[in-house]
Backbone bond lengths (Angstrom), bond angles and torsions (degrees), N, CA, C in turn:
res aa  C-N    CA-C-N  psi(-1)  N-CA   C-N-CA  omega(-1)  CA-C   N-CA-C  phi
1 M - - - 1.481 - - 1.525 108.59 -
2 N 1.331 116.67 123.12 1.459 117.62 -178.06 1.518 111.46 -79.81
3 K 1.358 114.57 174.39 1.471 119.47 -172.86 1.518 111.87 -64.02
4 K 1.349 115.78 -37.94 1.459 119.42 -178.96 1.522 111.01 -60.19
5 I 1.330 115.80 -41.22 1.466 120.40 179.90 1.523 110.27 -68.25
6 I 1.342 115.85 -37.26 1.463 119.52 178.68 1.511 111.12 -63.22
7 V 1.336 115.41 -46.11 1.467 120.16 178.26 1.514 110.23 -59.88
8 Y 1.332 115.89 -41.60 1.462 119.92 179.65 1.525 110.70 -63.97
9 T 1.330 115.73 -39.51 1.463 120.22 178.88 1.520 111.22 -62.65
10 I 1.341 115.67 -43.06 1.465 119.94 177.14 1.515 110.11 -61.80
11 S 1.333 115.20 -40.36 1.466 119.26 178.74 1.515 110.62 -59.54
12 I 1.336 116.11 -42.15 1.460 120.20 178.75 1.526 110.04 -61.11
13 L 1.341 115.46 -43.66 1.456 119.07 179.82 1.518 111.53 -61.70
14 L 1.325 115.60 -38.63 1.460 120.01 -176.34 1.514 113.68 -75.17
15 I 1.339 116.72 -34.53 1.469 118.73 -171.59 1.525 113.17 -125.52
16 A 1.321 116.27 -60.55 1.460 119.66 -165.65 1.519 113.93 -63.47
17 V 1.356 117.27 -40.05 1.457 117.76 -175.18 1.520 112.88 -99.01
18 L 1.335 116.92 13.88 1.455 119.75 177.36 1.530 109.36 -78.87
19 V 1.310 116.52 135.12 1.460 119.93 179.08 1.519 108.55 -120.81
20 T 1.317 117.35 149.84 1.456 121.78 -176.70 1.518 111.22 -69.76
21 G 1.356 114.65 131.36 1.456 120.18 176.57 1.510 108.95 -96.17
22 C 1.340 117.14 -118.79 1.452 120.86 -177.58 1.521 112.14 -92.34
23 G 1.329 118.07 13.71 1.456 121.72 177.11 1.509 112.69 99.38
24 K 1.334 118.59 -20.92 1.458 122.48 -178.56 1.515 112.28 -112.15
25 E 1.289 117.28 -14.51 1.458 120.90 -177.81 1.520 108.13 -150.57
26 I 1.329 116.30 148.37 1.462 120.14 179.75 1.516 110.49 -120.53
27 D 1.309 116.05 157.42 1.461 122.25 -179.75 1.517 109.94 -119.46
28 V 1.319 115.22 146.26 1.454 120.06 172.14 1.530 108.46 -75.84
29 K 1.311 115.28 138.59 1.466 119.35 -179.94 1.536 109.35 -58.24
30 N 1.312 115.15 132.49 1.460 121.47 -176.56 1.531 111.25 56.80
31 G 1.336 115.29 31.68 1.461 120.08 -175.02 1.515 114.49 -65.81
32 S 1.313 117.33 -19.77 1.460 118.82 -179.39 1.520 112.78 -81.41
33 K 1.314 116.41 -11.07 1.459 119.20 179.90 1.525 110.93 -76.41
34 V 1.302 115.47 148.39 1.462 120.47 -179.54 1.520 109.34 -71.99
35 A 1.351 115.14 125.97 1.461 120.23 179.12 1.519 111.01 -90.77
36 V 1.338 116.59 -35.68 1.461 121.49 -179.92 1.523 107.99 -157.36
37 S 1.328 116.43 151.80 1.465 118.89 -178.25 1.522 110.46 -142.97
38 T 1.313 114.13 156.63 1.462 121.28 172.66 1.522 107.23 -120.18
39 K 1.304 116.53 -174.16 1.460 119.45 177.98 1.520 110.82 -64.86
40 N 1.350 114.98 -28.65 1.467 119.31 -173.88 1.526 114.44 -100.56
41 N 1.366 117.86 -31.26 1.458 120.24 -172.31 1.520 112.48 -138.12
42 K 1.337 113.34 162.19 1.453 121.45 173.68 1.525 107.94 -124.55
43 Y 1.341 117.17 137.25 1.462 121.87 -177.10 1.515 110.67 -120.14
44 T 1.324 114.99 123.80 1.463 119.43 -178.90 1.533 110.68 -89.25
45 A 1.324 115.40 165.79 1.460 120.61 177.94 1.529 111.15 -63.39
46 T 1.338 116.69 -34.91 1.464 120.71 178.90 1.521 111.12 -64.36
47 E 1.338 116.63 -41.85 1.463 120.10 177.91 1.528 110.91 -62.33
48 Y 1.325 115.67 -40.43 1.466 120.25 178.78 1.532 110.06 -64.71
49 Y 1.311 116.24 -44.42 1.464 120.91 179.47 1.528 111.53 -60.42
50 N 1.338 116.56 -43.04 1.459 120.37 -179.48 1.525 111.87 -62.23
51 E 1.310 116.85 -30.06 1.459 120.46 177.95 1.535 111.11 -76.05
52 I 1.323 117.43 -47.26 1.465 118.61 -174.47 1.526 112.32 -73.06
53 K 1.319 119.09 -26.73 1.464 119.70 179.39 1.524 110.58 -71.75
54 K 1.336 116.88 -20.94 1.459 121.06 177.02 1.530 111.05 -87.22
55 D 1.307 117.43 -43.85 1.458 121.79 -172.18 1.532 113.98 -93.68
56 N 1.315 118.25 -21.41 1.465 121.09 -176.18 1.520 112.21 -112.86
57 I 1.327 117.53 31.59 1.458 120.27 -177.94 1.526 111.40 -63.14
58 S 1.329 117.27 -31.37 1.463 119.89 179.71 1.526 110.82 -64.24
59 K 1.321 116.74 -34.50 1.470 120.61 177.30 1.522 110.46 -64.91
60 L 1.327 117.24 -40.89 1.452 120.99 178.44 1.532 110.70 -65.84
61 V 1.340 116.12 -41.28 1.470 120.12 178.47 1.526 110.42 -61.43
62 D 1.327 116.93 -41.13 1.469 120.24 176.92 1.523 111.02 -60.28
63 M 1.321 116.10 -41.67 1.464 120.39 179.95 1.526 111.28 -64.25
64 L 1.344 115.55 -44.38 1.462 119.80 179.81 1.528 110.84 -62.92
65 D 1.338 116.29 -46.98 1.456 120.39 -178.63 1.523 111.34 -63.63
66 K 1.317 116.72 -41.14 1.469 120.18 179.64 1.522 110.16 -59.64
67 D 1.317 115.23 -42.80 1.467 120.00 -179.98 1.527 111.30 -64.16
68 L 1.334 116.66 -46.60 1.466 121.16 -176.47 1.522 112.43 -72.91
69 L 1.325 116.06 -42.96 1.464 120.33 -173.48 1.522 113.15 -73.03
70 E 1.330 116.75 -37.74 1.465 118.58 -177.65 1.525 112.18 -68.94
71 K 1.317 116.69 -21.37 1.464 119.77 175.74 1.519 111.26 -77.27
72 K 1.340 116.09 -33.14 1.463 120.37 -176.00 1.522 112.89 -92.14
73 Y 1.330 116.90 -37.62 1.467 121.09 -175.59 1.530 109.75 -118.94
74 K 1.314 115.12 99.93 1.458 119.87 179.89 1.529 110.21 -75.77
75 T 1.307 115.80 141.27 1.457 119.95 177.97 1.523 109.86 -62.62
76 D 1.331 116.67 126.84 1.455 121.24 -178.75 1.525 110.04 -125.23
77 K 1.314 115.75 -175.86 1.468 121.36 -177.33 1.518 111.22 -62.47
78 K 1.325 116.86 -38.69 1.456 121.35 -178.42 1.533 110.83 -63.53
79 E 1.333 116.44 -42.84 1.462 119.83 178.40 1.522 110.47 -65.20
80 T 1.323 116.51 -45.62 1.458 120.94 -178.55 1.525 111.14 -59.65
81 E 1.330 116.45 -43.02 1.463 120.51 179.53 1.520 111.01 -65.27
82 S 1.330 116.68 -38.15 1.462 120.58 178.85 1.526 110.94 -63.37
83 I 1.326 116.34 -44.29 1.466 120.92 179.81 1.523 110.53 -66.98
84 D 1.332 116.84 -41.79 1.466 120.95 178.01 1.525 110.75 -58.25
85 N 1.327 116.58 -43.44 1.464 121.16 -179.03 1.522 111.37 -65.13
86 Q 1.333 116.57 -40.46 1.464 120.17 179.75 1.522 111.09 -64.92
87 I 1.326 115.86 -42.04 1.468 119.71 -179.90 1.527 110.43 -67.72
88 E 1.331 117.07 -37.87 1.457 120.54 177.51 1.523 111.06 -62.75
89 Q 1.316 116.32 -38.90 1.466 120.53 178.20 1.522 110.73 -64.45
90 V 1.328 116.04 -41.52 1.461 120.17 178.72 1.527 110.09 -63.62
91 K 1.318 116.57 -45.31 1.463 120.91 -179.00 1.522 111.93 -64.95
92 S 1.327 116.33 -40.84 1.465 119.78 -179.01 1.525 110.81 -65.97
93 Y 1.321 116.42 -31.08 1.462 120.45 179.67 1.524 111.07 -71.23
94 Y 1.343 116.66 -37.45 1.464 120.46 -176.83 1.526 113.49 -98.61
95 G 1.339 115.80 3.36 1.450 119.31 175.19 1.516 113.63 70.27
96 S 1.326 115.47 -156.93 1.465 121.03 -174.17 1.529 112.83 -94.76
97 D 1.314 117.69 4.69 1.462 121.33 -179.34 1.525 109.13 -74.90
98 E 1.333 116.31 103.62 1.462 121.70 -175.19 1.528 111.82 -64.76
99 S 1.332 117.23 -40.95 1.460 120.16 -178.55 1.527 110.70 -65.85
100 N 1.329 116.47 -37.91 1.465 120.89 177.75 1.523 110.03 -66.12
101 Y 1.326 115.19 -39.70 1.464 121.09 179.57 1.525 110.62 -63.89
102 Q 1.318 117.44 -45.95 1.456 121.89 179.77 1.528 111.46 -64.32
103 S 1.325 115.72 -38.25 1.457 120.71 178.52 1.525 110.87 -65.29
104 M 1.331 115.84 -39.62 1.459 121.30 179.17 1.521 111.07 -65.51
105 L 1.344 116.97 -38.49 1.462 121.07 179.16 1.525 110.54 -57.99
106 K 1.317 115.05 -41.69 1.461 120.05 -178.86 1.522 110.91 -72.71
107 Q 1.323 116.65 -43.75 1.455 121.43 -173.93 1.522 113.17 -70.66
108 Y 1.345 116.44 -45.36 1.466 120.08 -172.65 1.527 114.23 -99.34
109 F 1.312 117.17 -24.92 1.464 119.35 -177.65 1.520 113.05 -114.08
110 G 1.325 117.83 -11.73 1.451 121.07 179.00 1.511 114.19 68.89
111 V 1.343 116.91 30.52 1.467 121.32 179.31 1.520 109.08 -126.33
112 D 1.340 115.92 161.87 1.466 120.94 -176.80 1.513 113.59 -96.65
113 N 1.333 117.03 -20.03 1.462 119.11 -176.96 1.531 110.38 -154.96
114 E 1.304 115.11 174.81 1.469 120.34 -175.79 1.525 111.96 -68.61
115 K 1.313 117.89 -31.11 1.464 120.87 178.38 1.529 109.86 -60.95
116 Q 1.331 116.07 -45.12 1.462 120.10 178.54 1.531 111.06 -66.55
117 L 1.328 116.68 -34.69 1.458 120.15 177.20 1.526 110.31 -63.09
118 R 1.323 116.41 -42.27 1.465 120.49 178.61 1.529 110.76 -61.34
119 E 1.314 116.05 -40.80 1.463 120.03 178.65 1.526 110.48 -63.78
120 K 1.316 116.56 -39.85 1.468 121.91 -179.92 1.528 110.38 -66.60
121 L 1.338 116.50 -44.50 1.468 120.64 179.77 1.527 111.33 -67.73
122 S 1.328 116.22 -33.87 1.462 120.44 177.84 1.521 110.53 -65.21
123 L 1.334 116.41 -41.29 1.460 120.53 178.70 1.527 110.67 -62.29
124 E 1.336 116.71 -44.05 1.465 120.14 -179.96 1.522 111.45 -67.24
125 Y 1.320 116.99 -36.69 1.467 120.86 177.99 1.530 110.12 -61.49
126 K 1.311 116.14 -46.25 1.465 120.74 -179.75 1.532 111.41 -68.99
127 R 1.318 116.66 -34.42 1.468 119.38 175.30 1.530 110.45 -61.13
128 N 1.319 116.24 -42.40 1.465 119.73 178.50 1.522 111.13 -60.07
129 L 1.329 116.79 -41.44 1.467 120.49 178.24 1.528 110.60 -62.62
130 A 1.328 116.01 -42.90 1.468 120.12 -179.39 1.524 111.23 -64.80
131 V 1.325 116.60 -41.41 1.468 121.21 179.27 1.524 110.22 -62.59
132 E 1.334 116.56 -47.14 1.465 120.46 -179.45 1.525 110.78 -59.88
133 D 1.320 116.33 -45.50 1.471 120.10 -179.38 1.529 110.99 -65.22
134 Y 1.332 116.84 -40.66 1.464 120.61 -178.27 1.521 110.43 -64.81
135 V 1.325 116.83 -44.93 1.470 120.39 -179.77 1.526 110.75 -65.89
136 K 1.324 116.80 -40.34 1.468 119.99 178.59 1.528 111.21 -59.68
137 K 1.333 116.45 -41.02 1.466 120.51 -179.29 1.530 111.96 -66.67
138 S 1.332 116.19 -24.14 1.469 120.15 -177.35 1.526 112.39 -84.29
139 I 1.333 116.83 -10.03 1.468 120.55 -177.58 1.521 109.83 -74.26
140 K 1.323 116.17 127.51 1.462 121.97 -176.88 1.524 111.67 -85.68
141 D 1.328 115.81 155.79 1.468 121.05 177.82 1.525 110.95 -59.77
142 S 1.333 116.99 -34.45 1.463 120.30 179.72 1.526 111.42 -64.64
143 E 1.338 116.76 -34.49 1.463 120.82 177.19 1.525 110.78 -67.89
144 I 1.325 114.82 -41.36 1.467 119.76 179.49 1.523 110.28 -63.79
145 K 1.335 116.42 -44.92 1.461 121.07 -179.42 1.524 110.79 -63.18
146 K 1.325 117.09 -42.91 1.466 121.64 -179.83 1.524 110.25 -62.19
147 Y 1.320 116.48 -43.90 1.468 120.97 179.62 1.530 109.95 -62.77
148 Y 1.321 115.60 -42.61 1.467 120.21 -179.54 1.523 111.06 -61.68
149 E 1.323 116.06 -43.81 1.466 120.57 -176.67 1.531 112.36 -71.27
150 E 1.321 116.54 -33.88 1.461 119.89 -173.17 1.526 114.63 -98.68
151 K 1.347 117.34 -24.44 1.465 118.32 -170.81 1.531 114.99 -126.36
152 I 1.309 117.09 -4.98 1.460 119.02 178.38 1.527 109.45 -102.69
153 F 1.307 115.86 125.02 1.455 121.91 -178.83 1.527 109.09 -132.47
154 G 1.313 114.68 158.19 1.456 118.84 172.84 1.516 109.35 -75.51
155 E 1.316 116.63 168.36 1.456 119.80 176.48 1.526 109.56 -60.70
156 V 1.309 116.13 143.77 1.457 120.89 177.39 1.526 109.53 -118.89
157 K 1.312 114.34 157.47 1.460 120.82 176.37 1.520 106.98 -118.89
158 A 1.309 117.27 135.13 1.462 120.34 -177.56 1.521 110.63 -150.20
159 S 1.314 114.25 161.17 1.463 122.33 172.20 1.516 107.71 -123.10
160 H 1.306 116.66 154.28 1.470 118.26 178.08 1.519 111.21 -145.43
161 I 1.309 113.63 158.47 1.464 122.47 172.32 1.519 105.83 -119.70
162 L 1.303 116.77 121.46 1.464 121.33 -178.10 1.522 110.40 -103.30
163 V 1.306 114.78 129.38 1.468 121.33 172.58 1.528 106.85 -113.33
164 S 1.327 115.84 107.47 1.463 120.50 -177.45 1.520 111.15 -75.19
165 V 1.329 114.79 153.03 1.464 121.15 174.14 1.515 106.86 -99.66
166 N 1.312 116.86 107.55 1.464 121.88 -174.39 1.524 110.45 -86.73
167 I 1.313 115.15 103.47 1.462 121.14 -178.14 1.526 109.17 -125.14
168 K 1.310 117.65 128.86 1.463 122.15 177.14 1.532 109.46 -74.36
169 S 1.306 115.69 153.01 1.466 120.27 -177.69 1.519 112.87 -62.20
170 D 1.339 117.10 -28.40 1.469 120.97 -178.39 1.524 112.12 -102.47
171 A 1.333 116.56 19.92 1.469 120.74 -176.19 1.530 111.47 -67.52
172 T 1.300 115.57 146.20 1.471 121.17 175.05 1.525 108.81 -79.90
173 D 1.329 115.98 169.81 1.469 119.92 178.43 1.525 110.76 -61.41
174 E 1.316 115.76 -38.07 1.465 119.42 178.91 1.524 111.40 -64.51
175 E 1.321 116.41 -40.58 1.463 120.96 179.23 1.525 111.42 -67.14
176 K 1.327 116.13 -37.23 1.469 120.28 177.45 1.524 110.68 -64.56
177 T 1.312 115.76 -43.63 1.470 120.24 179.22 1.514 110.69 -63.21
178 A 1.312 116.72 -42.19 1.465 121.27 -179.99 1.527 110.91 -63.87
179 A 1.346 117.39 -39.19 1.470 121.49 179.60 1.526 110.51 -66.98
180 E 1.325 116.57 -39.61 1.463 121.17 177.39 1.535 110.33 -61.70
181 E 1.311 115.52 -46.89 1.458 120.36 -178.70 1.525 111.68 -63.97
182 K 1.314 116.58 -38.62 1.463 120.94 179.43 1.521 110.97 -64.30
183 A 1.357 116.66 -43.81 1.466 121.09 -179.42 1.528 110.29 -66.74
184 L 1.320 117.11 -42.23 1.464 121.05 179.70 1.532 110.69 -63.82
185 K 1.322 116.64 -41.11 1.464 121.32 179.36 1.534 110.26 -62.10
186 K 1.336 115.99 -41.91 1.466 120.68 179.31 1.524 110.67 -64.71
187 A 1.334 116.85 -42.81 1.465 120.92 -179.98 1.521 111.02 -62.92
188 N 1.321 116.92 -40.48 1.465 120.35 179.24 1.530 111.58 -66.61
189 K 1.321 117.31 -35.67 1.469 120.85 177.34 1.530 110.70 -65.15
190 I 1.345 116.70 -35.76 1.477 120.55 177.91 1.531 109.36 -65.89
191 I 1.323 116.83 -41.22 1.472 120.64 177.45 1.524 110.43 -62.89
192 D 1.333 116.48 -38.15 1.468 119.82 176.50 1.525 110.89 -59.96
193 K 1.312 115.90 -39.07 1.469 120.21 179.16 1.535 110.59 -66.83
194 L 1.346 116.50 -38.54 1.465 119.87 176.24 1.531 110.51 -63.77
195 N 1.321 114.89 -41.50 1.464 119.69 179.60 1.529 111.95 -63.07
196 S 1.328 116.37 -27.67 1.463 120.53 -179.17 1.529 112.48 -86.02
197 G 1.367 115.81 -0.73 1.451 119.35 175.11 1.516 116.08 108.06
198 K 1.326 118.69 2.28 1.464 120.73 178.99 1.538 109.81 -68.29
199 K 1.350 116.13 147.87 1.466 121.18 -179.00 1.529 110.86 -73.85
200 F 1.316 115.36 136.75 1.464 121.26 -179.10 1.529 110.37 -59.57
201 S 1.325 117.16 -46.51 1.467 120.69 -176.39 1.522 111.78 -62.54
202 S 1.327 116.97 -37.52 1.471 120.50 180.00 1.530 110.73 -67.34
203 L 1.319 115.68 -41.13 1.464 119.91 179.21 1.531 111.17 -68.09
204 A 1.340 116.46 -36.70 1.467 120.11 178.31 1.520 110.91 -62.82
205 K 1.325 116.28 -44.34 1.467 120.92 179.29 1.520 111.55 -61.56
206 K 1.331 116.32 -34.60 1.462 121.02 -175.18 1.527 113.01 -85.72
207 Y 1.348 117.51 -38.44 1.461 119.59 -169.35 1.540 116.07 -113.88
208 S 1.335 118.86 -21.12 1.474 119.72 -172.64 1.524 112.46 -67.93
209 D 1.327 115.56 135.25 1.466 121.76 176.90 1.527 112.27 -86.41
210 D 1.346 116.80 -2.69 1.466 120.78 174.18 1.525 107.00 -88.68
211 E 1.322 115.78 91.04 1.461 121.00 -172.98 1.530 112.45 -62.59
212 T 1.315 116.82 -30.46 1.466 120.60 -177.82 1.526 111.73 -64.18
213 T 1.327 116.87 -41.20 1.465 120.07 -178.04 1.524 112.95 -97.04
214 A 1.311 116.70 -21.07 1.468 119.70 -177.35 1.523 111.61 -58.30
215 I 1.306 117.01 -39.74 1.462 121.61 -177.95 1.525 111.76 -61.61
216 N 1.354 115.91 -24.28 1.473 121.22 178.67 1.528 111.64 -104.41
217 G 1.314 116.51 24.76 1.455 120.39 179.00 1.508 113.79 72.75
218 G 1.338 116.30 23.42 1.464 121.69 178.43 1.513 114.25 85.41
219 D 1.333 117.72 6.22 1.464 121.79 -174.87 1.530 111.67 -67.20
220 L 1.329 115.98 124.18 1.470 122.36 177.59 1.520 112.19 -97.66
221 G 1.326 117.04 -7.75 1.454 120.31 -176.00 1.518 111.11 72.87
222 Y 1.339 116.54 -167.97 1.469 121.31 177.61 1.524 110.41 -83.74
223 F 1.318 116.51 142.29 1.467 121.35 179.40 1.520 109.71 -155.25
224 N 1.328 115.75 159.59 1.463 121.97 172.85 1.519 108.38 -83.21
225 L 1.312 116.52 141.57 1.455 120.19 -176.02 1.531 112.88 -61.05
226 D 1.334 117.12 -32.10 1.464 118.70 -179.23 1.529 113.04 -74.90
227 E 1.336 116.70 -1.45 1.457 120.32 175.02 1.529 111.41 -80.93
228 M 1.315 115.83 -18.01 1.460 120.93 -176.42 1.531 110.52 -102.71
229 V 1.347 115.79 162.01 1.463 119.72 175.44 1.526 108.35 -63.89
230 T 1.314 115.71 154.67 1.468 121.77 -171.96 1.523 113.28 -55.28
231 E 1.341 117.30 -45.60 1.463 120.46 -176.94 1.527 111.32 -61.34
232 F 1.329 115.77 -39.78 1.461 120.77 -179.88 1.534 110.16 -67.91
233 S 1.330 116.72 -46.83 1.465 121.50 -179.23 1.517 111.82 -62.06
234 D 1.336 116.35 -43.27 1.465 120.08 179.98 1.527 111.39 -61.58
235 A 1.320 115.99 -37.59 1.464 120.03 179.41 1.524 110.96 -67.42
236 V 1.338 116.52 -40.39 1.462 120.34 -179.83 1.524 110.66 -66.50
237 K 1.326 116.95 -39.92 1.469 121.00 179.33 1.530 111.48 -56.90
238 A 1.318 115.76 -37.95 1.464 120.39 -174.43 1.531 113.12 -78.52
239 L 1.327 117.07 -10.13 1.464 120.70 -176.61 1.525 112.23 -90.15
240 K 1.314 115.45 147.75 1.454 121.28 168.70 1.519 107.90 -91.62
241 K 1.317 117.08 165.77 1.458 120.90 -179.31 1.525 109.85 -59.63
242 N 1.335 116.07 134.89 1.473 125.45 179.47 1.531 112.73 68.05
243 E 1.336 116.57 17.23 1.454 121.64 175.55 1.521 108.79 -104.41
244 Y 1.319 117.86 145.52 1.463 121.38 179.40 1.529 110.14 -118.96
245 T 1.322 115.85 161.02 1.463 121.10 -178.51 1.523 110.28 -69.51
246 K 1.310 116.76 132.17 1.460 121.62 -178.02 1.528 112.37 -83.39
247 E 1.335 115.74 -11.84 1.457 121.25 174.90 1.527 108.60 -132.29
248 P 1.324 118.46 148.85 1.466 121.10 178.44 1.525 111.13 -60.03
249 V 1.326 116.38 142.63 1.469 122.30 179.16 1.524 108.51 -102.81
250 K 1.330 116.64 118.06 1.464 121.45 -176.38 1.518 110.70 -88.10
251 T 1.334 116.37 126.84 1.465 122.56 172.62 1.526 107.89 -132.12
252 E 1.302 115.70 -178.23 1.472 119.48 178.27 1.528 112.17 -64.69
253 Y 1.342 117.17 -14.78 1.463 120.83 -177.83 1.523 113.24 -93.46
254 G 1.322 116.56 -13.44 1.449 120.43 -178.23 1.516 110.59 136.01
255 Y 1.333 116.21 -148.62 1.463 122.02 179.75 1.530 109.86 -107.91
256 H 1.342 115.29 131.87 1.458 121.28 -178.74 1.520 110.92 -113.95
257 I 1.324 116.01 143.27 1.449 122.01 162.63 1.524 104.63 -111.54
258 I 1.326 116.24 124.34 1.468 121.10 -170.26 1.519 111.06 -120.41
259 M 1.329 115.86 137.42 1.466 121.46 172.74 1.521 109.45 -123.90
260 K 1.339 116.47 126.54 1.459 120.16 174.82 1.527 108.36 -82.69
261 T 1.313 116.60 127.04 1.470 120.28 -176.07 1.526 113.00 -116.31
262 G 1.320 118.16 -6.12 1.456 120.47 179.09 1.508 112.01 -171.69
263 E 1.331 116.83 158.92 1.465 121.03 179.46 1.520 109.67 -156.23
264 K 1.320 116.61 130.17 1.457 122.08 178.57 1.526 110.06 -96.94
265 N 1.329 115.94 156.96 1.459 120.12 175.52 1.523 109.75 -64.97
266 K 1.328 116.06 142.74 1.459 118.56 179.74 1.523 110.88 -77.09
267 A 1.318 115.42 159.58 1.466 121.38 -178.11 1.525 110.44 -64.81
268 K 1.326 115.88 157.03 1.458 120.68 176.59 1.525 109.66 -69.11
269 L 1.342 115.29 151.39 1.462 120.92 -176.91 1.527 111.72 -56.00
270 K 1.335 116.97 -42.41 1.463 119.96 -176.96 1.524 112.21 -62.67
271 D 1.350 116.44 -26.22 1.467 120.34 -177.69 1.527 112.68 -83.71
272 V 1.326 116.93 -19.02 1.470 119.72 -177.76 1.526 112.49 -119.65
273 K 1.334 116.74 5.34 1.468 120.54 -175.46 1.524 112.41 -58.98
274 S 1.321 117.43 -44.27 1.469 119.75 -178.39 1.523 111.14 -64.98
275 D 1.332 117.01 -36.94 1.465 120.40 177.45 1.523 110.72 -67.01
276 I 1.329 116.53 -38.82 1.471 120.87 179.05 1.519 110.10 -63.60
277 I 1.330 116.64 -44.96 1.469 120.94 178.94 1.522 110.34 -59.34
278 E 1.320 116.13 -42.37 1.467 121.19 179.25 1.535 110.62 -60.86
279 K 1.331 116.41 -44.27 1.462 120.56 -178.35 1.527 111.77 -68.87
280 I 1.334 116.72 -40.20 1.465 119.78 178.82 1.524 109.80 -65.07
281 Q 1.332 116.10 -42.04 1.465 120.73 179.20 1.527 111.22 -58.65
282 K 1.319 116.83 -46.04 1.463 120.83 179.93 1.527 110.68 -65.29
283 Q 1.321 116.17 -39.05 1.457 119.94 -179.48 1.522 111.30 -66.57
284 K 1.329 117.12 -40.46 1.468 120.71 178.87 1.528 111.03 -62.00
285 L 1.321 116.63 -44.43 1.462 120.58 179.84 1.517 111.16 -67.39
286 N 1.324 116.41 -34.25 1.459 120.62 178.47 1.529 111.31 -70.94
287 D 1.333 116.53 -37.81 1.465 121.33 -177.85 1.523 112.66 -74.34
288 D 1.337 117.32 -30.24 1.465 121.03 -177.13 1.526 110.16 -129.44
289 P 1.342 118.12 95.32 1.467 121.75 -179.34 1.531 113.14 -58.89
290 G 1.329 117.17 -24.98 1.465 120.11 -179.71 1.510 113.19 -78.80
291 L 1.335 116.85 -13.51 1.461 120.81 -177.53 1.527 111.76 -63.04
292 Y 1.320 117.14 -31.00 1.471 121.03 179.03 1.528 110.16 -55.45
293 Y 1.331 116.43 -47.54 1.467 120.70 -175.83 1.527 112.05 -77.69
294 S 1.329 117.25 -34.91 1.463 118.68 177.59 1.531 110.45 -70.36
295 A 1.341 116.86 -30.75 1.463 119.98 176.18 1.524 110.61 -67.33
296 L 1.320 117.20 -40.76 1.464 120.28 176.84 1.528 110.82 -64.21
297 K 1.319 115.83 -37.65 1.471 119.23 176.81 1.519 109.71 -63.26
298 G 1.330 116.80 -42.79 1.459 120.56 177.34 1.505 112.68 -63.54
299 F 1.334 116.30 -38.64 1.468 121.31 177.44 1.521 110.64 -60.45
300 R 1.319 116.42 -42.77 1.470 120.23 179.69 1.528 110.60 -66.05
301 E 1.334 115.85 -39.31 1.465 119.44 179.22 1.525 110.83 -65.13
302 E 1.326 116.66 -36.28 1.466 120.39 176.45 1.523 111.24 -60.12
303 N 1.319 116.23 -30.72 1.457 120.95 -179.09 1.526 112.82 -90.59
304 K 1.338 114.58 12.51 1.472 122.39 170.13 1.531 113.77 53.67
305 I 1.333 115.47 51.97 1.462 119.29 172.71 1.531 108.83 -66.96
306 K 1.312 115.98 131.86 1.460 121.29 -178.00 1.524 109.67 -109.43
307 W 1.331 115.85 125.58 1.457 120.93 179.42 1.534 109.28 -101.74
308 N 1.303 116.49 124.20 1.465 121.76 178.44 1.525 111.96 -105.03
309 D 1.318 115.92 7.90 1.459 120.51 179.81 1.526 107.03 -135.98
310 D 1.328 116.55 113.65 1.462 120.68 -176.41 1.521 112.75 -62.21
311 S 1.320 117.15 -39.20 1.465 119.76 -178.27 1.538 110.36 -68.99
312 L 1.331 116.30 -34.04 1.466 120.19 177.21 1.526 110.21 -69.65
313 K 1.327 116.38 -39.78 1.462 121.27 177.48 1.531 110.38 -63.68
314 K 1.329 116.02 -41.44 1.465 119.90 179.18 1.523 110.68 -65.27
315 A 1.331 115.96 -41.36 1.469 119.48 178.65 1.527 110.42 -60.48
316 Y 1.332 115.56 -39.51 1.471 120.41 178.71 1.531 110.58 -65.46
317 N 1.327 117.23 -49.05 1.468 120.74 -179.32 1.524 111.54 -61.78
318 D 1.327 116.59 -40.77 1.470 120.36 177.92 1.526 110.19 -63.82
319 Y 1.330 116.27 -39.62 1.467 122.01 -179.43 1.531 110.40 -63.04
320 V 1.325 117.33 -47.18 1.467 121.12 -179.10 1.523 110.92 -67.95
321 D 1.334 116.52 -43.18 1.471 120.36 179.09 1.526 110.73 -59.90
322 N 1.323 116.33 -37.26 1.460 120.56 179.17 1.531 111.18 -67.65
323 L 1.344 116.45 -40.33 1.465 120.22 176.96 1.526 110.82 -61.22
324 I 1.314 116.30 -42.83 1.474 121.25 -179.16 1.523 110.88 -64.19
325 S 1.326 116.38 -50.51 1.469 120.10 -177.05 1.523 111.66 -66.37
326 T 1.339 117.07 -36.40 1.471 121.04 179.77 1.530 110.33 -67.10
327 A 1.323 116.80 -41.88 1.460 120.79 179.57 1.523 110.25 -61.85
328 R 1.328 117.15 -43.93 1.462 120.94 -179.76 1.519 111.74 -68.73
329 S 1.327 116.20 -38.52 1.459 120.22 179.89 1.527 110.83 -66.38
330 N 1.328 116.71 -43.31 1.477 120.78 179.97 1.517 110.82 -63.51
331 A 1.326 116.00 -40.41 1.468 119.96 -179.99 1.520 110.70 -65.17
332 Q 1.331 116.21 -38.53 1.456 120.86 179.86 1.530 111.21 -66.94
333 Q 1.317 116.24 -38.94 1.460 121.07 179.79 1.528 111.60 -68.64
334 N 1.340 116.38 -33.18 1.461 121.24 -177.96 1.519 114.06 -86.26
335 S 1.346 116.01 -8.10 1.454 119.27 -177.49 1.534 112.03 -81.27
C-alpha cells in the first residue's frame, strides 16, 4: 500500500467512517474490534483513532482547509506561476543533484516528491488569500476614514540640499563620529545662509551632494510621500508651501535641508479606499504575527465546521492557540 493510499485510509478513519455517538463523542465503526495484535497486547481501531486525533490534528486541519479553500479559490495562472517560481528557487539552491533534492523535500517540507510539494504550496497559497480576505472584511469604516485623514496626502513638490556623510569603509568609531559632526555643521551653516535671505536654489547648486537635483536648484518635482524614506516624508508633511526645514533632516543618505514648493489636493476617499484597505490589512498582519492563524480559524468558523467529538474539537483549539502564541513569541524574541 503506497503512502497516498495510507493517507487516504487515515482520512477515512478521521472523517468518512465516523458515526455520531451521544453528541459529545464519536466512535469508529467496528472500533471495538482488534485492528492489530502482538504477543502481549491487542489494539482496537478506537484506540488507534484516539491516538491519531491527538497527534495528527495538523493533518486533519490540512484536509479541512483543502476542502474549503479549493471550493472558494480556484487555481489560476498567478498561483501556478508563484508555485513554479518557489520550486525553481529550491532547485537552484540545491543544484542538479536529484538525490539531494529529493532528500531535502522530505527533510524540510515533509513530502516524498515534487507533486506533493506542489499540493503543499498550493494549500499555503490559498490560505494566504483566505487570510487577506478575512482581515480585509474585518476592517471598519472608522479605520479607513482615520487612515485617509492621517496618512493620505496629495502629491507634493519639494527641493532639497543634501549634505552627505563621507565615511570610509575602514573608518574607526571616532572617525565616523567626526564625519557626522562635520556634515551636520555644514548643513546648519547652509540653513544660516537661508535664514539670512540667500536663495534656496542657489545654495542647492553650490552645496548639495545630490548632483542629479543640484543642477536644477535641488528640485525633486512632484512625488508621493510614500516614495521617500520616512524621515524625509515626515519633514515634508510638517512644512507649509515655500517653507524650509529649520533643522537638518537626518536620513540614511545624510543630512537634508528641505523646502516644500507645491502640494496637490489628495484623491477622494472613494478612489483610494481599496488601496487603503490593502495597506491596513498588510499592517495588521505585520503588527500581529498571530493574526494569520486566528484569521484562518475565523475563516473555518465562517464555513460552519461542526465538531461531533469534544476531545477532537479541544485538540483543534489547542493546536490553533499554540500556533498563535508561538508566532507571537517568536516575533517578540526576534524583535
